[in-house]
N, C-alpha and C positions, 0 to 999 in steps of 0.2 A: 501569578499564576495564569496560564491563558486556559480559558475554559474549553473544553472540548466542542467542536462544531459537528461533531457525527455521532448519532445514538448508537447505543450498543446493537440493536437490532440491526440498523444500517451497516455497521460495520461487519456483522455476522452475514448478511446477506451477499454485501461485497464479497467477503472471504469466500465464498462458497460459490460465487457467479463471477469472480472478475474477468475483466474482458483481456483478450490476448494484447500483448505490448502495452500493458497499462502504465509500468515503470518509464517506459521512455515517452509515453505521452505525458506523463505527470512531472517527468523532470526535463522536459524538451528544451529545456532554457540551459542544460549542463551535461551535455552528451558522456562526459566524463563520470561524473557522478551517477548518470542513468546506467552507464556499463558496470560501473562498481556494484550499483544496488543490484542489478540484473545477476550479476554473479553470486551476490549474497543470497539471492532470493533462491535460485537455483541449489544452493546447498543446503539451505533450509528446506527445501521442497525432497531432497535425497536424503536428508536425516529424519523430517517430521512427518511426511507424505503431504496429501491433497488438505488434509482436514487440519493439520497443524501449523502449514506454511505461513499463512498469513499473520497469525499471532506472533510467532517467533520473528518474523520479518517487521512487523509494526514494534515490536518492543526493542528491536535492536536501532531503531532508527532515533536521532536526537530530536530533541522538542520541535525545532523548527521544521524538520523533513516530517516528522509526525504530523504538525499541523497541516503542511503541503498535502501528506497524502489524505488528511482529512477533508481538505478542501475540495481534492479530487474527487472523492468517494461521493460527497454530496453533489458536486456537479454533474458526476455520472447517473447518479440514482434520478436525479431531478430530469436527465434528459432521456431516461426509459420510457 
């Protein structure tokens, strides 16, 4: 099992303050996947609202993509 690289407080902070186009930036190496995940994200936003979207989105990702998002969150928060 891969240890989480993103603390709960970092995830919470990011989930309420995510930057525009974060999916396109995180998955810039795979435009088709980024487009698919963007659609998924907007669907979750429509169903769960602004406060629930990130958790539902994160939980829908497979292990590799969760790790990719966690790495992106850490890099984003370090850059603030």
